[in-house]
Steps between C-alpha positions, in 0.01 A plus 500: 500500500396191310760337276308513171802396296550199728138402451538536125812284504303225674242513223756502219711220652248255645766241590627725781391455861193700586370486144132493419318179554456249220124539532380702203308816572145500365471754224192687388473361148263778396748781556836541332766669711781700348850525639447850642188391687692201634793720604277753677317223686825318584672811639201623699447150643870485592477832684191378686665162575208327324641162392179392328503821294865441410424144394194608301686771306792263441268263317365761259811538282835330450774572756695689234201721417438562870864599549478743208175645635644553849807666349283730289288585805815585698626728221168682473475538878850646527429744216172609661665550840791689344263740327295542818809570711687704240797263524682282251381140451846385613469687830151366562599142418802513729293657780231232469764230528671667796820566306718807547469775239725414209 
């Protein structure tokens, strides 16, 4: 499983080793990206191990906005899975993270 949170930390704290390059990512000036679009692109690129997609999405919004968007995406995903499985969000979240039932 890809460490999405680790990837996000690298974006938010660029002075850490393994951070994104100092080369700015070219943006499409004709299209405005919102934080949810950036989060969806960032997470899907992380899952697919697509570094250029990660870098692109990271340039669309501020690191703080991206962090909020990824958190919101995680919450919505856990809620959707919990409803689908008929389980509590807590149980689903712990299962996804490989934690024992609490």
